[in-house]
C-alpha positions as CSV (number, residue, x, y, z in Angstrom):
1,M,-0.5,-85.0,-79.6
2,M,-2.6,-85.7,-76.1
3,V,-1.1,-82.1,-74.6
4,G,-2.7,-80.3,-78.0
5,C,-5.7,-82.3,-77.1
6,L,-5.8,-81.8,-73.5
7,L,-5.5,-77.8,-74.0
8,G,-8.2,-77.6,-76.4
9,A,-10.6,-79.4,-74.8
10,A,-9.6,-77.1,-71.7
11,I,-9.7,-73.9,-73.9
12,L,-13.3,-75.2,-75.7
13,L,-15.4,-76.9,-73.1
14,P,-16.3,-74.0,-71.0
15,V,-16.5,-71.8,-74.8
16,L,-18.8,-74.4,-76.2
17,A,-20.9,-74.8,-72.9
18,G,-21.4,-70.9,-72.7
19,L,-22.1,-70.6,-75.7
20,F,-24.7,-73.5,-75.6
21,L,-26.5,-71.4,-72.5
22,L,-26.3,-68.2,-74.7
23,F,-27.9,-69.6,-77.5
24,F,-30.3,-72.6,-76.3
25,Q,-30.6,-71.5,-72.8
26,D,-34.6,-72.5,-73.0
27,R,-33.5,-76.1,-73.9
28,I,-32.5,-77.2,-70.1
29,R,-35.5,-75.8,-68.2
30,N,-34.6,-77.2,-64.8
31,R,-32.3,-75.3,-63.0
32,K,-31.0,-77.7,-61.0
33,V,-30.0,-79.8,-64.1
34,K,-28.2,-76.7,-65.5
35,C,-26.0,-75.8,-62.4
36,I,-25.1,-79.5,-62.3
37,G,-23.9,-79.3,-65.7
38,I,-21.9,-76.4,-65.3
39,F,-20.4,-77.3,-62.4
40,L,-19.2,-80.6,-64.6
41,V,-18.0,-78.3,-67.5
42,M,-16.2,-76.3,-64.4
43,A,-14.5,-79.2,-62.8
44,V,-13.5,-81.3,-66.1
45,T,-11.7,-78.0,-67.2
46,S,-10.3,-77.2,-63.9
47,A,-8.8,-81.1,-63.9
48,L,-7.9,-80.6,-67.4
49,A,-5.9,-77.8,-66.7
50,V,-4.2,-79.4,-63.6
51,K,-3.5,-82.3,-65.6
52,L,-1.8,-80.3,-68.0
53,M,0.6,-78.2,-65.2
54,F,2.1,-81.7,-64.7
55,V,2.7,-83.4,-68.0
56,G,6.1,-81.2,-68.4
57,N,7.2,-77.7,-70.2
58,F,5.5,-77.6,-73.9
59,E,5.6,-75.2,-76.7
60,F,3.7,-76.2,-79.7
61,V,1.7,-74.1,-82.8
62,L,-1.9,-74.0,-82.1
63,W,-2.7,-71.6,-85.5
64,S,-0.6,-70.2,-88.4
65,L,-2.5,-67.3,-89.0
66,T,0.5,-66.5,-91.8
67,D,3.8,-67.6,-92.8
68,T,5.3,-65.0,-89.8
69,L,2.1,-64.6,-86.9
70,E,1.3,-67.7,-85.6
71,L,-0.4,-68.9,-82.5
72,L,1.9,-70.2,-80.1
73,V,1.0,-72.0,-76.7
74,R,3.3,-73.3,-73.8
75,M,3.5,-74.7,-70.9
76,D,6.3,-73.1,-68.0
77,D,6.2,-72.3,-64.8
78,V,4.6,-68.5,-64.4
79,T,1.3,-70.9,-67.1
80,R,1.4,-73.2,-64.1
81,L,0.6,-70.4,-61.3
82,F,-1.7,-68.8,-63.6
83,A,-3.9,-71.7,-64.9
84,G,-3.9,-73.1,-61.5
85,M,-5.4,-70.3,-59.6
86,T,-7.7,-69.4,-62.7
87,A,-9.3,-72.6,-62.5
88,A,-9.2,-72.9,-58.4
89,A,-11.0,-69.5,-58.3
90,W,-13.4,-69.7,-61.0
91,T,-14.2,-73.1,-60.2
92,L,-15.1,-71.8,-56.5
93,G,-17.0,-69.0,-57.3
94,G,-18.8,-70.5,-59.7
95,V,-20.2,-72.5,-57.1
96,F,-21.0,-69.8,-55.1
97,S,-23.3,-68.6,-57.9
98,F,-25.4,-70.9,-57.9
99,E,-27.4,-69.8,-55.1
100,Y,-26.0,-65.9,-55.3
101,M,-28.0,-65.3,-59.2
102,K,-31.1,-66.7,-57.6
103,H,-32.1,-63.7,-57.0
104,E,-30.3,-62.0,-60.3
105,E,-32.1,-61.8,-63.7
106,H,-30.8,-63.4,-66.9
107,E,-29.0,-66.3,-65.0
108,D,-27.9,-68.1,-68.3
109,R,-27.0,-65.1,-69.7
110,Y,-24.5,-64.5,-66.5
111,F,-23.0,-68.6,-66.8
112,G,-23.1,-68.4,-70.2
113,F,-20.2,-65.7,-70.4
114,Y,-18.9,-67.0,-67.2
115,L,-17.7,-70.3,-68.9
116,I,-16.3,-68.8,-71.6
117,V,-14.4,-65.9,-69.8
118,M,-12.8,-68.8,-68.3
119,G,-12.0,-70.7,-71.2
120,V,-10.3,-67.6,-72.8
121,L,-8.5,-67.2,-69.7
122,I,-7.3,-70.5,-69.6
123,A,-5.8,-69.8,-73.2
124,L,-4.3,-66.8,-72.1
125,D,-2.6,-68.7,-69.1
126,H,-1.2,-70.2,-72.2
127,A,0.2,-67.8,-74.5
128,G,3.2,-68.6,-75.9
129,N,3.7,-65.4,-78.0
130,L,3.2,-61.8,-77.8
131,I,-0.1,-62.0,-80.7
132,T,-1.2,-64.9,-78.8
133,L,-1.1,-63.2,-75.6
134,Y,-2.8,-60.2,-77.7
135,L,-5.7,-62.1,-79.1
136,F,-6.8,-63.8,-75.6
137,F,-6.3,-60.1,-73.5
138,E,-8.4,-58.8,-75.9
139,M,-11.2,-61.4,-76.1
140,M,-10.8,-61.6,-72.4
141,T,-12.2,-57.5,-72.4
142,L,-15.0,-58.5,-74.3
143,T,-16.4,-61.5,-72.7
144,S,-16.0,-60.3,-68.9
145,L,-17.5,-56.8,-70.2
146,P,-21.4,-58.5,-70.0
147,L,-20.8,-59.6,-66.0
148,V,-19.9,-55.9,-65.4
149,L,-23.3,-55.2,-67.6
150,H,-25.4,-57.6,-66.1
151,N,-27.8,-55.7,-64.4
152,L,-28.1,-53.3,-67.4
153,S,-29.2,-50.6,-65.2
154,H,-27.7,-46.9,-66.0
155,E,-25.0,-47.6,-63.5
156,A,-23.7,-50.6,-64.7
157,V,-24.0,-49.3,-68.4
158,M,-21.5,-46.7,-67.4
159,A,-19.5,-48.8,-65.6
160,G,-19.2,-51.5,-68.6
161,L,-18.5,-48.5,-70.9
162,K,-15.7,-46.9,-69.0
163,Y,-14.0,-50.8,-68.6
164,L,-14.3,-51.1,-72.2
165,F,-12.6,-47.8,-73.0
166,Y,-9.4,-48.3,-70.4
167,S,-9.1,-51.7,-71.3
168,V,-9.1,-50.7,-74.7
169,A,-7.0,-47.8,-74.6
170,G,-4.4,-49.9,-72.8
171,A,-4.5,-52.8,-75.2
172,F,-3.6,-50.1,-77.8
173,M,-1.2,-48.9,-76.1
174,A,0.7,-52.5,-75.7
175,L,-0.2,-53.1,-79.0
176,F,2.2,-50.5,-80.7
177,G,4.7,-52.1,-78.6
178,I,3.9,-55.2,-80.1
179,F,4.1,-53.9,-83.5
180,Y,7.5,-52.6,-82.9
181,L,8.8,-55.4,-81.0
182,Y,8.0,-57.3,-83.8
183,A,9.1,-55.2,-86.1
184,H,12.9,-55.9,-84.6
185,G,12.2,-59.4,-84.2
186,A,11.5,-60.0,-81.2
187,G,7.8,-61.5,-79.4
188,S,7.4,-64.3,-82.2
189,V,8.3,-66.5,-79.2
190,F,9.2,-66.5,-74.7
191,R,11.9,-67.0,-73.7
192,E,13.1,-67.3,-69.9
193,G,14.9,-64.2,-69.2
194,G,14.1,-62.5,-72.5
195,Y,16.4,-62.0,-75.6
196,L,16.1,-58.8,-76.9
197,L,19.7,-57.0,-76.5
198,V,21.5,-60.4,-77.8
199,M,19.5,-60.9,-80.5
200,D,21.7,-60.6,-83.7
201,S,19.0,-59.2,-85.7
202,Y,18.3,-55.9,-83.3
203,T,19.1,-52.9,-84.7
204,G,16.5,-50.8,-83.0
205,S,17.0,-47.1,-81.6
206,Y,17.7,-47.9,-77.5
207,A,16.0,-45.1,-76.0
208,M,12.8,-45.9,-78.6
209,T,13.2,-49.2,-77.2
210,L,12.7,-47.7,-73.2
211,L,9.9,-45.7,-74.5
212,V,7.8,-48.5,-76.2
213,L,8.3,-50.6,-73.7
214,M,7.2,-48.1,-70.9
215,L,4.1,-47.8,-73.1
216,T,3.6,-51.3,-72.8
217,I,3.8,-51.6,-68.9
218,V,1.3,-48.7,-68.8
219,G,-1.3,-50.1,-71.1
220,F,-1.2,-53.7,-69.9
221,G,-1.0,-52.0,-66.5
222,T,-4.5,-50.5,-67.2
223,K,-6.1,-53.9,-66.4
224,A,-4.2,-54.2,-63.5
225,G,-5.7,-50.7,-62.2
226,M,-2.1,-49.3,-61.9
227,F,-1.8,-45.1,-61.9
228,P,-3.0,-43.4,-63.9
229,M,-5.5,-46.1,-65.6
230,H,-6.7,-47.1,-62.9
231,G,-10.2,-45.4,-62.9
232,W,-12.6,-48.6,-64.3
233,L,-11.6,-50.8,-61.7
234,P,-13.6,-49.2,-58.8
235,T,-16.5,-48.1,-60.8
236,A,-17.0,-51.4,-62.5
237,H,-16.7,-54.2,-59.6
238,P,-19.1,-52.9,-57.2
239,V,-22.0,-52.9,-60.5
240,A,-21.0,-56.8,-61.0
241,P,-22.6,-59.2,-59.4
242,A,-20.6,-60.6,-56.0
243,P,-19.2,-63.5,-57.5
244,A,-18.0,-62.0,-60.8
245,S,-16.3,-59.2,-58.3
246,A,-14.6,-61.4,-57.3
247,V,-12.9,-63.3,-60.1
248,L,-12.9,-59.6,-61.7
249,S,-10.4,-58.7,-58.8
250,G,-9.0,-61.8,-58.2
251,I,-8.1,-62.9,-61.5
252,I,-8.7,-60.6,-64.5
253,T,-6.7,-58.0,-63.0
254,K,-3.9,-59.8,-62.8
255,S,-4.1,-60.7,-66.4
256,G,-2.6,-57.4,-66.8
257,V,0.1,-58.5,-64.4
258,L,0.9,-61.8,-66.7
259,A,1.2,-59.6,-69.8
260,I,3.8,-57.6,-67.9
261,I,5.4,-60.6,-66.6
262,R,5.8,-61.9,-70.6
263,V,6.8,-59.0,-72.1
264,I,9.4,-58.0,-69.7
265,F,10.7,-61.0,-68.4
266,Y,10.6,-63.3,-71.8
267,V,10.8,-61.1,-74.8
268,A,12.9,-57.4,-73.4
269,G,15.0,-59.2,-70.4
270,A,15.3,-57.4,-67.3
271,D,18.8,-56.0,-68.2
272,V,17.2,-54.4,-70.7
273,I,15.6,-51.6,-68.4
274,R,17.2,-52.0,-65.3
275,G,18.6,-49.1,-63.5
276,T,17.0,-46.7,-66.2
277,W,14.4,-44.3,-66.4
278,V,11.7,-46.9,-67.1
279,Q,12.6,-49.0,-63.9
280,Y,12.1,-46.2,-62.0
281,T,8.9,-44.7,-63.4
282,W,7.4,-48.1,-63.2
283,M,8.3,-48.1,-59.8
284,T,6.7,-45.0,-58.8
285,L,3.8,-45.2,-60.8
286,A,3.4,-48.5,-58.5
287,L,4.0,-47.4,-55.3
288,L,1.8,-44.5,-55.7
289,T,-0.8,-46.7,-56.7
290,V,-0.3,-48.8,-53.9
291,F,-0.6,-45.7,-51.3
292,M,-3.5,-44.1,-53.5
293,G,-5.4,-47.1,-53.5
294,S,-5.4,-47.7,-49.8
295,M,-6.3,-43.8,-49.1
296,M,-9.5,-43.8,-51.2
297,A,-10.5,-47.1,-49.5
298,Y,-10.2,-46.1,-46.2
299,K,-12.5,-43.0,-46.9
300,E,-15.2,-45.2,-48.9
301,Q,-18.0,-46.1,-47.3
302,V,-19.3,-48.6,-49.9
303,L,-18.4,-52.2,-48.8
304,K,-17.9,-53.5,-52.4
305,K,-16.7,-50.3,-53.8
306,R,-13.9,-50.5,-50.8
307,L,-12.8,-53.6,-51.9
308,A,-12.3,-52.3,-55.4
309,Y,-9.9,-49.5,-54.2
310,S,-8.5,-52.0,-52.1
311,T,-7.5,-54.5,-55.6
312,V,-6.3,-51.0,-57.1
313,S,-3.3,-50.8,-54.1
314,Q,-2.9,-54.0,-53.6
315,V,-2.2,-55.4,-57.2
316,S,0.5,-52.6,-57.3
317,Y,2.7,-54.7,-54.8
318,I,2.7,-57.3,-56.9
319,L,3.7,-54.6,-60.0
320,F,6.0,-52.8,-57.3
321,G,7.8,-56.4,-56.5
322,L,8.4,-57.2,-60.3
323,S,9.9,-53.9,-61.2
324,V,12.4,-54.0,-58.3
325,L,13.6,-56.8,-60.6
326,N,15.5,-58.6,-58.2
327,T,14.8,-62.6,-57.2
328,D,13.4,-61.3,-53.4
329,G,11.0,-59.3,-55.2
330,M,10.0,-61.3,-58.0
331,V,9.2,-63.9,-55.4
332,G,7.2,-61.2,-53.4
333,A,5.3,-60.7,-56.3
334,L,4.1,-63.7,-57.3
335,S,3.3,-65.1,-54.0
336,H,1.7,-62.4,-53.3
337,F,-0.4,-62.6,-56.6
338,V,-1.8,-66.0,-55.1
339,F,-2.1,-64.8,-52.0
340,H,-4.1,-61.6,-53.0
341,S,-6.4,-63.4,-55.7
342,V,-7.4,-66.1,-52.6
343,V,-7.8,-63.0,-50.2
344,K,-10.2,-60.7,-52.8
345,N,-11.9,-63.4,-54.0
346,C,-13.0,-64.3,-50.2
347,L,-13.9,-60.8,-49.7
348,F,-16.2,-59.9,-52.2
349,L,-18.0,-63.1,-51.5
350,V,-18.5,-62.2,-47.9
351,A,-19.7,-58.7,-49.7
352,G,-22.2,-61.0,-51.4
353,V,-23.2,-63.3,-48.8
354,I,-24.4,-60.0,-46.6
355,I,-26.5,-58.2,-49.7
356,Y,-27.7,-61.7,-50.6
357,K,-29.1,-62.3,-47.0
358,T,-29.4,-58.6,-45.4
359,G,-29.4,-56.0,-48.5
360,R,-26.9,-54.3,-46.6
361,K,-24.4,-52.6,-48.7
362,T,-22.6,-49.7,-46.7
363,V,-19.9,-50.1,-43.9
364,K,-21.8,-48.0,-41.4
365,E,-24.7,-50.6,-41.9
366,L,-22.5,-53.8,-41.0
367,K,-22.1,-53.4,-37.0
368,G,-23.8,-56.2,-35.1
369,I,-23.7,-58.2,-38.4
370,G,-21.2,-60.7,-36.7
371,K,-24.1,-61.9,-33.9
372,E,-26.2,-62.7,-37.2
373,M,-23.2,-64.6,-39.9
374,P,-20.5,-65.6,-37.3
375,V,-18.9,-67.4,-39.4
376,T,-19.3,-65.5,-42.7
377,M,-17.4,-62.9,-40.7
378,W,-15.0,-64.3,-39.1
379,C,-14.0,-65.6,-42.8
380,F,-14.1,-62.1,-43.4
381,T,-11.7,-61.1,-40.6
382,L,-9.2,-63.9,-41.1
383,V,-8.8,-63.0,-44.6
384,S,-8.5,-59.7,-43.9
385,I,-5.9,-60.2,-41.5
386,T,-3.7,-62.1,-43.7
387,L,-4.1,-58.8,-46.6
388,V,-2.9,-56.7,-43.9
389,G,0.0,-59.0,-43.9
390,I,-0.3,-60.3,-40.1
391,P,2.0,-63.6,-39.6
392,P,1.5,-66.3,-39.4
393,T,-1.1,-65.8,-42.6
394,S,0.2,-65.9,-46.1
395,G,-0.1,-61.9,-46.9
396,F,2.9,-61.8,-44.2
397,V,5.3,-63.8,-46.6
398,S,4.9,-62.0,-49.2
399,K,5.0,-58.5,-48.0
400,W,8.2,-59.7,-46.5
401,Y,9.6,-61.0,-49.6
402,L,8.5,-57.9,-51.2
403,A,10.5,-55.7,-48.9
404,T,13.7,-57.3,-48.2
405,G,13.5,-57.3,-52.6
406,S,13.6,-53.6,-52.1
407,L,16.3,-53.1,-49.6
408,K,18.5,-55.6,-51.4
409,D,19.7,-53.5,-53.5
410,K,20.9,-50.2,-54.2
411,M,18.2,-48.5,-55.8
412,G,18.9,-44.9,-54.1
413,V,15.3,-43.3,-52.5
414,Y,13.7,-46.5,-53.3
415,T,15.8,-48.7,-51.5
416,W,14.1,-47.6,-48.8
417,L,10.9,-45.9,-49.8
418,G,9.5,-49.5,-51.1
419,P,9.2,-50.7,-47.7
420,V,8.1,-47.4,-46.6
421,V,4.9,-47.2,-48.8
422,L,3.9,-51.0,-47.9
423,L,4.2,-50.5,-44.4
424,L,1.9,-47.1,-44.8
425,S,-0.6,-49.4,-46.7
426,A,-0.8,-52.3,-44.3
427,M,-1.7,-49.9,-41.8
428,L,-3.9,-48.1,-44.2
429,T,-5.2,-51.9,-45.2
430,A,-5.9,-52.5,-41.3
431,G,-8.2,-49.2,-40.9
432,Y,-10.5,-49.7,-43.3
433,L,-10.8,-53.5,-43.2
434,L,-10.3,-54.6,-39.4
435,P,-12.9,-52.0,-38.1
436,I,-15.4,-53.9,-40.0
437,S,-14.5,-56.8,-38.1
438,I,-14.7,-55.5,-34.7
439,Q,-17.9,-53.7,-35.2
440,S,-19.7,-56.1,-36.4
441,F,-18.9,-58.5,-33.5
442,F,-18.9,-55.8,-30.8
443,P,-21.0,-52.9,-32.1
444,G,-21.6,-51.2,-28.2
445,E,-24.4,-50.5,-26.1
446,E,-26.1,-47.9,-28.3
447,C,-26.7,-50.9,-31.2
448,K,-27.3,-53.3,-28.4
449,K,-30.2,-56.1,-28.9
450,T,-31.3,-59.2,-28.3
451,G,-32.7,-62.3,-30.2
452,Y,-30.3,-61.7,-33.3
453,Q,-31.7,-63.7,-36.2
454,K,-29.2,-65.8,-37.9
455,R,-28.8,-65.5,-41.6
456,E,-25.6,-67.5,-42.2
457,P,-25.7,-68.8,-46.1
458,N,-26.5,-72.1,-47.1
459,L,-23.1,-74.6,-48.0
460,L,-22.8,-73.5,-51.9
461,M,-21.8,-70.2,-50.3
462,L,-20.2,-70.9,-46.8
463,V,-17.8,-74.1,-48.7
464,P,-16.0,-71.6,-50.9
465,M,-15.5,-69.0,-48.4
466,L,-14.1,-71.8,-45.8
467,L,-11.9,-72.7,-48.9
468,F,-10.7,-69.6,-49.6
469,T,-9.6,-68.2,-45.8
470,A,-8.0,-72.2,-45.2
471,A,-5.9,-71.2,-47.9
472,A,-5.1,-67.5,-47.1
473,V,-3.8,-69.2,-43.5
474,L,-2.5,-72.4,-44.3
475,F,-0.1,-70.6,-47.3
476,G,1.6,-68.8,-44.8
477,M,1.9,-71.0,-42.0
478,F,3.4,-73.9,-44.8
479,P,5.1,-71.5,-47.2
480,G,8.0,-73.7,-47.6
481,T,7.4,-76.1,-51.2
482,F,5.4,-73.0,-52.3
483,L,8.4,-70.4,-52.3
484,R,10.7,-73.1,-53.5
485,F,9.0,-73.6,-56.5
486,L,8.7,-69.5,-56.5
487,Q,12.3,-69.2,-56.5
488,T,13.3,-71.8,-59.4
489,T,10.6,-69.7,-61.3
490,A,12.1,-66.3,-60.3
491,A,15.8,-67.1,-61.0
492,G,14.9,-68.4,-64.4
493,L,13.5,-65.0,-65.3
494,L,16.7,-63.0,-63.6
């Protein structure tokens, strides 16, 4: 009973607060009071989410739709990982937004939907079966759409429609898989390691099952930006306000990863696809996305769009680690989920500070900006080094496990192709991020000038960036406890 109350409060508190802002925004005219109230809602929600992480594993029915369809919630190690990251990133992004949204219109609408999405994501992270997962997955798309549409420019509307069409198309592919799995008695609960092939009631065609699982991977992979359904991501992220871009890239894209984990490792079981064309197709799409996203980021000159293409590439690192279907690969994937979320949130917040303080949006305009924003650009530099995978930062840890996971098993050409693509992507990542840092601090004689104006942001913007930067570095320097937790989690799924 207590657990149900805690979870209900964690979901409903931000949703109800968001609805209040949307429909009764004129009731609170003092902006400072409003921001304090929003912060308290996010802080209490995060505290409730953390509290739930320590009450032990649980599973119970939230609501019975029919005799056979139930909304089921659960707590396990994957829930702890995703819900914890959601709570932390969403709260820090919200604090950053208090300052950033001063120069944006429709601030109440932004914070209203921002809070609603937080509650929906907490519910999604705790989903205990496929129908619950799908319900909150679709709700997440619909409630996050206004964050993309926020400024209502023609570009934002077109990007929002693209985000909606891609997301709905991907979700419908996944829904076909859910229909099929439910028809064969699977998906009504999640179980570590999956159970499809050992079910007494399972009589489906193996070939059809493989096709369905591939469609489901591609469908949920749409939200993760996996090729060929990646087109929405570099269009939608740049037009959203910077803190919204941060959580879209750092958290919402990972909802596709969560859904794939649940289907493959909690419903089907890794052995269902191990050594089949599904595994190899999945690895191919993931590696293709890794390389393609890095190449597009390397060529892109608009900063936020460059970071969006980087997300296309980096999230598929996670998908590749999962597709390897061994413990090292999964540890690499789950650790990269956390590390990339931390890094990409910070990078988009840095881009937001630059836009907010200077109005500069392209890479070529950033020469010498390190003289004006030294702390901000040091944050950018350190998390960029992390994303490249240079030790002792956290990115090195996750990429080490991803590479060793690929080399560990005999998978033909993929045994060596995986590490090669990861290394090429790392070099391209260095090529599209580190020159920004170098030119920001050492712009060259042609840009030499005196009297640089200091433009560092206030603490509301600076503190979230510093915390993300510290996490990116410290996770790499002291990874032991975290990695042991991930190894235990991975061992239970394979």
